[in-house]
C-alpha positions in Angstrom: -0.1 0.0 0.0 2.9 2.4 0.8 4.2 2.0 -2.7 0.8 3.0 -4.2 1.0 6.2 -2.0 4.4 7.3 -3.6 4.1 10.5 -5.5 5.7 9.0 -8.6 3.3 5.9 -8.6 0.3 8.3 -8.0 1.3 10.3 -11.2 1.4 7.0 -13.0 -2.1 6.1 -11.8 -3.3 9.6 -12.7 -1.9 9.3 -16.1 -3.7 6.0 -16.7 -7.0 7.5 -15.6 -6.5 10.6 -17.7 -5.7 8.5 -20.6 -8.8 6.1 -20.0 -11.0 9.3 -19.7 -9.5 10.3 -23.3 -8.3 13.5 -21.9 -6.1 15.7 -24.2 -3.4 15.7 -21.6 -0.1 15.0 -23.5 3.5 15.1 -22.8 5.2 16.4 -26.0 7.4 13.6 -27.5 10.7 15.7 -27.3 10.1 16.1 -23.5 9.1 12.6 -23.1 12.5 11.7 -24.8 14.4 14.1 -22.7 13.0 12.7 -19.4 13.9 9.1 -20.6 17.4 10.2 -21.4 17.8 12.0 -18.0 16.6 9.1 -16.0 19.2 6.9 -17.9 21.9 9.2 -17.3 21.2 9.7 -13.8 20.9 6.0 -13.1 24.1 5.5 -14.9 25.9 8.0 -12.8 24.5 6.5 -9.6 25.6 2.9 -10.6 29.2 4.3 -11.6 29.6 6.0 -8.2 28.6 3.0 -6.3 30.7 0.8 -8.4 33.8 3.0 -7.8 33.2 2.6 -4.2 32.6 -1.1 -4.0 34.9 -2.3 -6.8 34.5 -5.6 -9.0 34.0 -8.0 -6.2 33.1 -11.7 -6.6 29.5 -10.8 -5.7 29.4 -8.3 -8.7 30.6 -11.0 -11.0 28.0 -13.5 -9.7 25.2 -10.9 -10.0 26.1 -10.2 -13.7 26.6 -13.8 -14.3 23.0 -14.5 -12.8 21.6 -11.8 -15.0 23.1 -13.1 -18.3 21.7 -16.5 -17.4 18.2 -15.2 -16.7 18.3 -13.3 -20.1 18.7 -16.6 -21.9 16.4 -18.8 -19.8 13.3 -16.6 -19.9 12.9 -16.3 -23.7 13.7 -20.0 -24.2 10.9 -21.0 -21.8 8.6 -18.4 -23.1 9.1 -19.7 -26.7 8.6 -23.3 -25.9 5.3 -22.3 -23.9 3.7 -20.4 -26.7 5.1 -21.9 -29.9 2.3 -24.3 -30.3 -0.5 -22.0 -29.1 0.1 -19.0 -31.4 2.1 -18.3 -34.6 5.7 -19.2 -34.1 6.8 -15.8 -35.2 4.5 -14.2 -32.6 5.8 -16.7 -30.0 9.4 -15.8 -30.8 8.5 -12.0 -30.5 6.6 -12.2 -27.2 9.4 -14.3 -25.9 12.0 -11.7 -26.9 9.9 -8.9 -25.2 9.7 -11.0 -21.9 13.2 -12.2 -22.1 14.5 -8.6 -22.4 14.0 -5.9 -19.8 12.2 -2.6 -19.0 14.5 0.3 -18.0 11.6 2.3 -16.6 10.6 -0.6 -14.3 14.2 -0.9 -13.3 14.6 2.8 -12.5 11.4 2.8 -10.6 12.5 -0.2 -8.6 15.7 1.5 -7.8 14.0 4.5 -6.3 11.8 2.2 -4.4 14.6 0.3 -2.9 16.5 3.5 -1.9 13.4 5.1 -0.4 13.1 1.9 1.8 16.7 2.2 3.0 18.2 -0.5 0.7 21.4 0.1 -1.3 21.7 -2.1 -4.4 25.1 -2.5 -6.0 25.9 0.0 -8.9 26.7 -3.0 -11.0 22.9 -3.9 -11.3 22.8 -1.0 -13.9 25.2 -3.0 -15.9 23.0 -6.1 -15.4 20.2 -4.1 -17.0 22.4 -3.6 -20.2 23.6 -7.1 -20.6 20.0 -8.5 -20.2 18.7 -6.4 -23.1 20.2 -8.2 -26.1 20.2 -12.2 -25.7 16.5 -12.3 -26.1 16.6 -10.4 -29.2 19.3 -12.3 -30.8 17.5 -15.6 -29.9 14.3 -14.4 -31.4 15.9 -13.4 -34.6 17.8 -16.6 -35.1 14.4 -18.4 -34.4 12.8 -16.3 -37.0 15.5 -16.9 -39.6 15.3 -20.6 -39.0 11.4 -20.6 -39.4 11.8 -18.7 -42.6 14.0 -21.6 -44.0 12.0 -24.5 -42.7 10.8 -26.9 -45.3 7.2 -25.8 -46.3 7.5 -22.4 -44.7 4.8 -20.0 -45.7 5.2 -16.5 -44.4 4.2 -13.1 -45.2 7.6 -11.8 -46.0 9.8 -13.0 -49.2 10.7 -16.4 -49.0 14.4 -17.0 -48.0 14.9 -13.4 -46.7 16.8 -13.4 -43.4 17.7 -10.6 -41.1 21.4 -10.5 -40.8 22.6 -11.2 -37.4 25.3 -8.4 -37.7 22.6 -5.8 -38.2 20.7 -7.1 -35.1 23.8 -7.1 -33.0 24.8 -3.6 -34.0 21.3 -2.2 -33.5 21.2 -3.9 -29.9 24.6 -2.9 -28.7 24.6 0.7 -30.1 21.0 1.6 -29.1 21.4 5.1 -27.9 19.8 4.5 -24.3 22.2 1.7 -23.7 25.2 3.7 -24.7 24.1 6.7 -22.5 23.7 4.3 -19.6 27.0 2.8 -20.2 28.8 6.2 -20.8 27.3 7.6 -17.7 28.3 4.5 -15.6 31.9 5.1 -16.9 31.8 8.8 -16.0 30.5 8.0 -12.5 33.1 5.3 -12.1 36.0 7.4 -13.2 35.1 10.5 -11.2 34.2 8.7 -8.1 33.3 10.5 -4.9 34.3 14.0 -6.2 32.1 13.5 -9.1 29.2 12.4 -7.0 29.6 15.5 -4.9 29.6 17.8 -8.0 26.7 15.9 -9.8 24.4 15.4 -6.8 22.0 18.3 -7.7 21.5 16.7 -11.1 21.6 13.0 -10.4 20.0 12.9 -6.9 18.0 16.0 -6.2 16.0 16.2 -9.5 15.6 12.4 -9.9 12.3 11.9 -8.0 10.4 14.8 -9.7 11.7 13.7 -13.1 10.7 10.1 -12.6 7.2 11.3 -11.6 6.9 13.3 -14.7 8.0 10.5 -16.8 5.5 8.0 -15.2 2.8 10.4 -15.9 3.5 10.1 -19.5 3.9 6.3 -19.1 0.5 6.1 -17.6 -1.0 8.0 -20.6 0.8 5.4 -23.1 -0.4 2.5 -21.1 -4.0 3.7 -21.2 -3.7 4.0 -24.9 -2.3 0.4 -25.2 -5.3 -1.3 -23.4 -7.1 -1.5 -26.7 -4.5 -3.5 -28.5 -4.8 -6.4 -26.0 -8.6 -6.4 -25.9 -9.7 -9.8 -27.4 -6.3 -11.4 -26.8 -6.5 -15.1 -26.0 -6.8 -16.0 -22.3 -3.5 -17.9 -22.5 -1.7 -14.7 -23.5 -3.3 -12.6 -20.9 -2.4 -15.2 -18.3 1.2 -15.3 -19.6 1.4 -11.5 -19.4 0.1 -11.4 -15.8 1.5 -14.7 -14.2 4.7 -15.2 -16.4 6.4 -12.4 -14.7 5.8 -14.0 -11.2 7.3 -17.2 -12.4 10.3 -15.5 -13.9 10.8 -13.5 -10.6 10.5 -16.8 -8.7 13.2 -18.3 -10.9 15.4 -15.3 -10.3 14.9 -15.6 -6.5 16.0 -19.2 -6.6 19.1 -18.4 -8.5 19.9 -15.3 -6.1 19.5 -17.7 -3.2 21.7 -20.3 -4.7 24.5 -17.8 -5.3 23.8 -16.0 -2.0 23.3 -12.6 -3.5 22.6 -9.5 -1.4 18.8 -8.9 -0.7 18.8 -5.8 -2.8 20.6 -7.2 -5.7 18.5 -10.2 -5.6 15.2 -7.9 -5.6 16.5 -6.0 -8.7 17.3 -9.3 -10.4 13.8 -10.4 -9.8 12.5 -7.1 -11.2 14.5 -7.3 -14.2 13.5 -10.9 -14.9 9.9 -10.2 -14.3 9.9 -7.0 -16.7 9.3 -6.9 -20.3 10.7 -4.7 -23.0 8.3 -2.3 -24.7 10.9 0.1 -26.3 14.0 -1.5 -27.6 12.6 -5.0 -28.5 9.7 -3.6 -30.4 11.9 -1.1 -32.3 14.2 -4.0 -33.4 11.5 -6.5 -34.2 9.4 -4.3 -36.2 11.9 -4.9 -39.2 13.6 -8.1 -37.9 10.3 -10.1 -37.6 7.8 -8.4 -39.7 5.6 -11.6 -39.7 4.8 -11.1 -35.8 1.9 -9.1 -34.8 3.2 -5.8 -33.0 0.0 -5.3 -31.1 0.6 -8.6 -29.5 4.1 -8.3 -28.1 3.9 -4.6 -27.5 0.3 -4.6 -26.2 0.9 -7.5 -23.6 4.1 -6.0 -22.2 3.1 -2.3 -22.0 -0.7 -2.7 -21.4 -0.5 -5.6 -18.8 2.9 -6.5 -17.5 4.4 -3.1 -17.0 1.6 -1.6 -14.9 1.3 -4.7 -12.7 5.0 -4.6 -12.0 5.0 -0.8 -11.3 2.0 -0.9 -9.0 2.3 -4.5 -7.3 5.3 -6.3 -8.5 8.1 -4.0 -7.3 6.9 -4.0 -3.5 6.1 -7.7 -3.8 9.5 -8.9 -5.3 11.3 -6.6 -2.6 9.1 -8.1 0.2 9.7 -11.6 -0.8 13.5 -11.1 -1.3 13.7 -9.6 2.1 11.7 -12.3 3.9 13.6 -15.2 2.3 17.1 -13.7 1.9 17.4 -11.2 4.6 
């Protein structure tokens, strides 16, 4: 309940309500883009400052290894579950969305943990980056294999495959990821002196900027409800319950590796989130046979609000009770 009364979350709820009422309230795209870049830059700086203080310890390496492992497990399981229930191209695209991550969910979780006196390691921002691409690569490889399967009948020209090099370039040179990594490097190199200088930018403004951005996300979520209307019960169940399963798997892995509670909670958040920005942008041309309203609508219209409103506090509470 405390999470629902957080000003940033209340602005998100307000945005959903305003969008549902078809208000003309709108955040100009240029401002929304700036807010997104600000949050990633501030998050990267915070991560770099924390990493400069803690160093690359065995725990850091274990956390990053666990993140990479989850980035492969989640899309593999998702595709196996969905491939015989929807088009295999749709199954690959949905699996990629849920195998990848949501930066906004992660940023909100970081704010929630810090507000509750928990200090996750700065390296978890790097975990966000390394979890972005594996699912995309897997989905593109699956799609290329499907196009060349015997008797394949698809909407795109037969035999046309998306070059993996193009996908790798798109994934690893995405502006948001580069900004996050660059800000982490700046924070790491500048250390405590840089932290003191940048505090008004990376700390004092952060909460207000996050609230403004979540208002825009609420409006976007309200507009996405129509795209999931009429979806099969299986897909709706996957979008609602799949994240809980993924978070449970991440919790088990964190317990096995004895990760700190805050890092475990963030690993659960990342594993339970779904991409609605980078993955749809890549898959739109990489897998044109897939239906964007499915993989975008499910991740943005169902999974994102559930994680923002209920998932983050739930994952944090469970991690604290079982690993604390």
